[in-house]
N, C-alpha and C positions, 0 to 999 in steps of 0.2 A: 409900418408898410404887413400889413393881412397880408393871406392866398384863400382863392375858394378850388380850392386843391378836392371834390366833387369826391365824389366813392374810392373810401379807403386805398381799396383795393387797389387803384384806376392808376395810380406810379404816374403819380400828380411833377412828384419832379421832376423827368425826362422833361419836359417843356423847358426848363430853364439851365442845363445846357449846353454852351457858348458853340458854338461855328470858327472852325479855325481859317486862321486873316495871314495866314504869314505860310504859304500858299507847299507842296508835298515831302520834303520832305519833317511835313513836322504830324501828326494823330491824325483825322478830318474832327476831330471835335472836342471841345474841353468837358470834365466832368466840371471839375473844380465848381465850383456853383455851383454845384450839389452842395461840395464839404465847404465850401462857405458859410451858407444857409441855415443855422441851428435844427430848422426843420423838419427838413428836407436826410436830412444830413439823418442823423438821427431819423425819420422813416425809413434812411434810405436800409438803417442797417437793421430795427426792425426786419424788413422784407426780409433783409440774405435770412439776419439771425433761426430768426419761426423753422426755419427749411435746413436747422443742425443744430445735430442734433450732443448736447457738446459732452457723455460719456464714449461718443463713437473718434474723440476731440483730444490729445496727449499738447500737442506746439498747437501754434500759430503761423502762420511763415507767407511774410509780405515780401514782394517783388518790387526791386528795386527800380525808378524809387517813387511811381503813384499807389504804387499794390501797396505800402504798409499803412494808411492813410486810414483804405477798408478794412485792412491785417489787424492793424493796432488796437482801433472802435469793436473789429468781430471779440479780438480774441482779452482785450474789456468783458464788453457780453459776457461772455460764455466761464467765462473761468482759467481761462489758460493765458502760456509763456507765449511773447509774442517773437518770433526770428525770424531778420533780417537777412537776404537772399541779398547778395547786389555784385549793382558792377563789379566786372574787373580791381583792384588795386586798391579796395579804398576799402578793408580793413587788415589789419594791425595785426594780427595774428594768424597762427599758423592755417587755411585753405584745404576744400579741394572747388576741384572750376571743372567748369563744362562750357562746352560751344558751345554754342544757340546762333540762327540766324535771325535778326528779332523785323518786323511791322516792314522795315523798308526795305529788307531787303539786304543788310550789313551786317556780316559780319556780328557776332561779342564773345567775350568769357562772361561770363559770369561766377560769383563766387561763393559762400558759404564756411564759414566757422567750423575748423577740424577739430574732434571731432564737436559734435553739433549736441545731441544725442546714441542714448543708448541702439544698441542694434534691437529694431520694430516696433519701432520709436512712430504714432502715426500724426502724420502733421496733413494741416489742410495748407496749399497752395489759393494765396489766395496774390489777384492782378486788378488794377482797378480797367481794362480791357483784352482780351482774345481777337483780336484778327486772324495774326496766320498758322497762331498756334508755335511758334517756334519762342518764343521768350520762356511760354509758359510747362512746353516741352524738355528744357537744362535747368531749369528750375524740377521734374520730376527728373533725372540724369542724377543733380548734387540730393538728391532725396533717398534713392538709389542705392545711392556711391556708397554711402555709407549704412545701406541696411538699414534704413527705417518705412516706412509703408503710405506710399497717400492714399490720405481715410476720403478728398476727393479734392472738391478743384472750385474757386470764389471769384464771384467774377461778376461787373455791372449787367457786361453783356459777353457772349461768345455768339462773332457771327458766326455764320457757317457753312460748313466750306466740307475739303478730306477730312483733313486734322481735329478738327473740336471734333464731327463725327464720329472719329476714333476716342476721343476725350471722354460726349458724350456718353460711349459703348462701356466703356472697361472704370470709368469713376463718373460715382456718384459730383454733376453739376446742379452750382446752384450760382443761377443767375437774378439778376430783378429785370432784367430786361428778359419776361421769359420767350422758351417756341410757342413759334408756331401763335407772331399775336402783331398786331397794325405797328407796332415800336422791335417789332426781331427785322419784321422784312425789309423798315428800314433803314436798321442800322448792315443790312447786309446790302444795301442797300448806295451804306454811305454818307446818308441825306436826312436828317429829319421834316419832318414834315412844319416843327417846331421851329424852325428857324429862320420859314420865314417870317415869322417876327419879334424872332430875340427880343428880348432887351436889355441889357446885361442889372440889371437894375433893379429887379426882379428876383433878384439872388439875396441883393446885396443886406447883412442877418439888419433888423431892428437894433 
């Protein structure tokens, strides 16, 4: 199966993301169809890594769980190590913890191995999708608790709200769905026009 993705800067792969079919306790869409399709996944990594200067990053941290997919790919591309930031109770070593409220409004704890790095290590935070910013806030707390420096944030998209506006002011934020575009407007409304013609087979690997 081939794709007519149009101009390279059109971010063609957004149109193969899947709508939520399971109800309000789940995220409103599923980007994993991008990861399944090799061309889409590598084009996404190309677009994200084009804005990252490897000289500014010491380690790439992925947020549990789908942030692992992007963070590990980015780390490999820019020649850095990968640091998992996990939900509580998953790590078998000593940990730091931070409390956060996720996109569903539930309060959860996140953990990071202790120690994970030396003071002043520059940590690039990566998650799949930033809605309310609560999970990312927990990750920032963990980095700072170990005297690290947040080198920036990366995601497929950051939805526009008060919390994410503060992130954009304070950190370098790199997103595949870029601000002030039709895709950003649709993400803010939590509905993509491509859902009308979504076909799961469009993401099948060849």
